[in-house]
C-alpha positions, 0 to 999 in steps of 0.5 A: 499500499505504500506504493500505491500511497506514493503513487496517488501523491501521499508521504512517501519514504526514500526517494520519488520514483518517476513517472514512466517507472511508476506506470511500468509498476502499476502496469506490472501490478495489472499483469501479475497480481491474482487479487482482483482488489490490487488489479482495481487499484492499479487500474484506478492509479493508471486512471489518475495518470492517464492525463498528465502522462498520456503517451507513457500511459498509452504506450505501456498499459494499453495491452494490459488494459484491453486484457482487463476488459477481456477478463475482468468482465465481472467487476464493473468498477474495474471495467469502468477504470479501464475505460476511463483510462483508455478514453483519457489516452485516445481522446484529444478533447482532455489534451486541447483543455488542459494544454499550457500557455507555452504549448499553445501553438504545438499542442493541439496538433500533437495531440491529435497525432497521439490520438489517431495513433493510439486508435490506430493501435486499438482498432488494429484487433477489430475484436477490441471494438467488438469487445467494446460493444458487448460492454456498451451494452452493459446497463450499469452506468460505471460501464456504459457511459465510459463505453459510450465516450470511449467508441465516440472517441475512436470514431472521431479519430479513425472514423471510416475504419471503426464504421466499417468493423461496427457495420460488419459486427453482429447487431453492431449498429443495434446495439447502439441504437438501445443508447437512445431508449436509456432512461438516463439523459446523460447516456441518452445525450452522449449516445446521439453524439456517438450515432452522429459520428458513426453515421457520418458519410455512411449511406449503409449504416445510415440506412441501418439506423434509420430502419431501427426507428431511430426517427421516431425516438429522435422526434420524440426526443426533440418534442420532449425538449420543447422542440425549438426552445429545447436546448444543446440536446435539441441541436445534437439531435437535429444534427443527427437527423441531418446526417441520416437524411442528407443525400439519401434518397431511401432515408428521405423517402422512408421519412415522408412514407412515415408520416414524420414531415407532419411531425415537423410543423410544430417545430415552426409555431412562433408566437406573436412576441418574437423578442429576445430569442436565445442564441440556442433558440436560433441555432435550434430554428436554423438547423430545423429549416435546413432539416427541411431544405434537405427533403427538398433539395433541388439535388434530389430525385425530382419525384422524390422532391415533389412528393415531399413538397406536396406532403409539407403543402397538405400538413400546413408546414408550408403555410407555417414557414410563410407565417414566420416569413410575414411574422416581425421580430424574427431575427435576420439569419432566421428570416434569411433561412426561412426565405431560402427554405420557402424557395425550395419548398414551392420550387417547380410545385405548381400547387405551392407555387400558387398558395405562395401568391395568394400570401399577403404581408400583414400591412395596411392595405395588405400587399403580396408577398412577392411584392414585399420580397422584391421591395427588399430586393431592390433596396440597397439598405438591406443586407446582402444575405437576405437580398440574394435569399429574396431572388432565390425566392423569386426564381424558385416561384417562376421556376417552371411556373408559366401562370406566375411568369404571366401574372409578373409580366401582365403588371407591366403591360399598359392594360394592367398598370395602375393608373392611379399609383395607389399600389405598387406592382412587381413589375413596376419594382422590377423596373425601378431596380433595373434602371437604379443607381445601384448596380447589385439592384441593376443585376437582380432586378435583370435576373429576376426579369429574365427568369420572368421569360425563361422557355416562355416564348409567348411572354417574350412577345408580350413584354415588347410592348412595355413603354417606359416614360423617361422624362417629360417631354419625351416620347415613351421608348420601349423596355427593349430600347431602354436596355440597350440605351443603358448599356451603351452609356458604358455603366457599371460592368455588374449593371452590364453583365445583368442587362446582357443576360437579360437581353440574351435570354429574351431574344434566344428562340424568338424571332420577333424579339431579334428583329425588334433589337436589330431593327435600332441600327445602333445596337449592332454596331455597339455590339461589334465595337465592344467585342472588337476592342482590346480591354482589360480582364474586367472587360473580357466578361462584357466582351463575351456577353456581348459576342454572345448577344450577336450570335444569337441575333444571327442564330435566331434571325429570320432575315425580315430586315434586308440589311441584317440578314444572317449572311451580312452579319456574319460579314460584318464579323469576319471584317471588324472582328474576324471569326477566330477573335469572335470564338475565341471572345464567346469562349471568355464566358465559360471560363470565367471562375464565376461562371462555374461557381454559379453553374453548381447549384441554383441558389446564388451562393456569393460572398460579397456584391462584386462577385454577383456575376453569373445566374444558374439558369443563365449558364445552362443557356450558355452552354446550350448556345455556345457550341451552336453559335460557334458552328453558325458563324463558319456556316456559308450561306449555301449551307444555310439555306440547306439548313433551313430548307432540312429545318422546314423538311423536319418540321413538315415531317414532325407535323405529318408524325403529329398528325398521324400519332393523332389519328393513331391515338384516336383510333386506338381510343375507338378500338378501345371502346370498342372493346369495351362495348363488346364486352359488355354486350358478352357479359349481358348475354352471359347473364341473360343465358343463366337468367334463361336457364334458371326460369326454365328450371323454375318454369318446370318446377312450377308446372310440376307443382301446378299440376299436382294442385290441379289434381287436388283441387280436383278431389276436393271438388268431387268431395265438397258439392254442398253449398258452402263448398260451392260458395268457398270455391266460387270466392277463391276463383275470384280472387284468383281471377284477380290476381291474374288479371294483376300478373297479366299487367305486370307480364305486360309491362315486362315485355314492353321493357324486354322489347327495348332492350331487345332493340337497343341490342340490335342497335348496338350490334348495327353500330358495331358492324358499321364501326367496323367496316368504316376501320377497314382502311388500317390494318391494325384497325382491320383486325381488331374490327375482324374480332369485333364483328366474330363477337357480334355474330356470336352475340347474333347467334345466340339471340337467335337461340334465345328467340327459339326457346321463346317460341317452344314455351309458346306452347307452354303459355297455350297449355296454361291457358287452356288450364285457366279456361277450365277454371273459368268454366268451373266458375260458371257451374256455381250459378245452379248451386245458388238458385237451389240455396235460394230454393231452400232458404224459401222453404224454410219455417220462421223458426229458422229466420235467423239463419235465412236472413244470414243466408241471404246476406251470404246469397247477396254477396255470391251475386255481387261476386258473380257480376264481379266474375263476369266482368272479370270474364271480360277481362280475361277474354281480352287478356287471353288476346294480349297473352297470345300476341306476347306469345314469343317473350319468355320471361312474362310467362315465367313470372306468371307461372310463379304468381300462379303458384303463389295463388295456388298456395293462397287458395289452399289457405282460402279453403281452409277459412272456409271450412273454419266459418263453416263450422263456426255457423253450425255451431251458433244454429246449435247454440239456438236450438236449431237442428244442423244437419252434417254435410253428408247428410245434406243431400238425403234431407233435401230429397226427404223435403221434397216427399213430404211435400208431394204427400201433402198435395195428394191429401189436398 
């Protein structure tokens, strides 16, 4: 223990050992001691010395410390000391904190080299990193936290090598993702820092981390910490999200599909009181805006960018950004970044561009946000970065937005200018900036106006109508003429470059604008004079743009002006400039350093106003026209004529091809419609066949049931010959007749409907035939039409089969009509029975008065029913004739048979009801004391009465 006290700084006897000797002894103790306590104390002493004697501890103790990590995992305390010691040796953070003033210049570089060297030694054995990943899984705070810090330091020193080891390690990344779920904030926050280093510039690890639910966990942490009002933890989470999403299309798509864009909206909910923003809030909001821009960056695939833009609009994120844009009290750098973010959210997305055009600033009266932003762009007192951001926003608003371009240009036309001057329009602001004394405003306005004309020939022609009032008493001049006038006045280089870019964009692919430009006799001599002079380097860029403008005037010249035909302009260049010199000056543009910088990305990224010379879209135009103009200068008049003839031939060919494409497209549409009609008719035919099959089977079933009921009714008629039975049958048949009449009416209506359907099908088939004949000129159409005719022939055959089946079933209808007539004959047999019942009633005695009265009422009812029967008989006669006409319709007969079955069932029910009524009447008579005979004795009783009457007559 005296040895340890000497190491730890306590009193000891004898001379003090040196640091290297002490470290050596401690290392020997760690390696040779058998007691865990002794090894733990030795490792703790090495940890205490590792900060001051970093080099010595690293060289002598690293191997022993790694051995401790491998063998003493059961003791968390010694593992924690070993990890802390390795962290002190490898990390450069402690070296930077503790460096002395005398070593301030050399120490950082030496520390970096030392940490990198120790890291290389440690990871030379990949199992060391795997061991470290295993230790990070331990829940013990004294093991997990030092392990996280050590692994983070390794990634800082040798990132790609450590990333590769972790990537090939089984479940390596997944183990580290568990750190985000740790309830101890220190470990969770350091886990975020570890994942930052792990995901740098490694797409494979980025994908694994994203699919391990990193987005969900990180967004939860940001929400828990208070979104933009949170602390440094929010900043670390946002940096990690940027690592996962930047230049990683797979993760961007996963982020969008997981509906995580919607969770970004609360980040930008800024209150009305925007004073006193903390530095951390500004940093957090700046990173949040950058994260939005990562998702909609112009460098992303167009499809992915568009889908993210639409998602941001639908979830209200764009609306929230526009609210910040128009809010007051927002810091300048946040406002600038917000403008850049809104720019990329609306770039190339018509829906978002339309919404942005409708946004108004909260002023009195309200002004469009575009107008307010343009005011800042042409105001020389505004910060340079803000003016660049506004220009970028205006460019993105007009990118692939013909509607927005038209609205901007329309504010310059005479018919739409506000004569009262009560409101300032976008066009007026652009013209004001174009002709102001500030060269940066000139350049920005010229570039903005050029974007309003980009790839829109109609607006280029419309802009020729713009007239400007230069001074009182002088006639107005055109905007084109005013631009050339300012060029000739020798203004600043930046102003002239901006105007030349505007003119080149305006005249390109617009022959009418070229004619207007050449119509001014001073323009061509000015351009040739500028190109021919030998000026300094600053003027070379202007000379190149003048050469480009003159080349555009030649290439897009329609030879409408005799003095400025293509050939004469080429001769002028040959005489005053020289073709080689002209092409050389033209090449100055693409060789310029600022040209290369502007061609990299759409956003203007200039360090100072003097470097604002080129626009990104203009670099595309130069790249497109530089080669064709150089070739056009060397072509002779004959070659030009041949080229024009070739162009005309190609145009004619294109017109012919377009015409035939249109014809083919129309024929394809017609064929598709015919195929649909044929398929529809085929399906209808199949349905009809199924219906016919089902109804045929139903008819057969109903016929069998009807025959069975008819046999049963015949037996019942023979068995019941009494007065009550006759009345019962009469009532039943009257009801049956009524139902039959209703059924016949239904069948008549359905017959008419089916007739109409058959006519429609015949008309469709005739139309198909006529269309097939008309399309016989095209080979492909003939094939398709022949197929349609075959289908139509099949349909016709199937319809003929249906008609044959209906005719075969006509015989069945006649049979059913015969049976109906038999039922009518049964009704006619009811009348004699009625007479017999009245005679019996007249011979009854006074004691049977009540019974006679009831029988009289029944008799009157029977007479009424007989009258109804007669009328119904007439209706049945007329119905019979109607049925004869409708014999060819199968569907009516089937419904009639179905109804007949239902009526037969009702007939049986009515018979049972009549039996019950007769039984009730007999019971009443018996209760009155009247003698009542059974049904079987009625006939014999009537005969006895007749015999008694005969005897009385003989006695008389």
